[in-house]
C-alpha positions, 0 to 999 in steps of 0.5 A, a space after each residue: 458466468 453471470 457477471 460476464 457472459 461474453 467470457 463464458 468460453 474455454 479457459 485459455 490461460 491462467 496463472 497465479 498472482 502473487 503480491 506481499 502485504 505487511 502481517 496486518 495487511 495495512 500500507 506502511 508510512 513511515 520514516 526510514 529508521 537509520 535515515 531521518 531524511 528518507 521515508 518508506 512508503 510500502 504494502 500496495 500490492 494488489 490494491 495500492 493503485 486505489 491510494 496512489 494520490 493520497 498517499 503521494 500527498 502524505 509522503 510529500 507532507 512527511 517530507 515538509 515535516 507536517 505528517 502529523 495532519 494524517 492521523 497515519 500512527 498505526 502505518 508505521 514500521 514498529 506498530 507492532 505488526 505481525 
């Protein structure tokens, strides 16, 4: 308990933390393949909350037709994942 000595006591409860990621562990930011006016932002489990402000801005720019300014080419659904 070097980092949190106050917590050095009996374990009261333990649970598994389950989350999902893409095969390459990158977020997915892309247009829906069948609906040009729908956008997908996924794969944020565990640490995605840290990126919510910039992801919101990126998706807003997708909606405005300005997705090219962010350099998110490696985050599409068809980027050779898996």
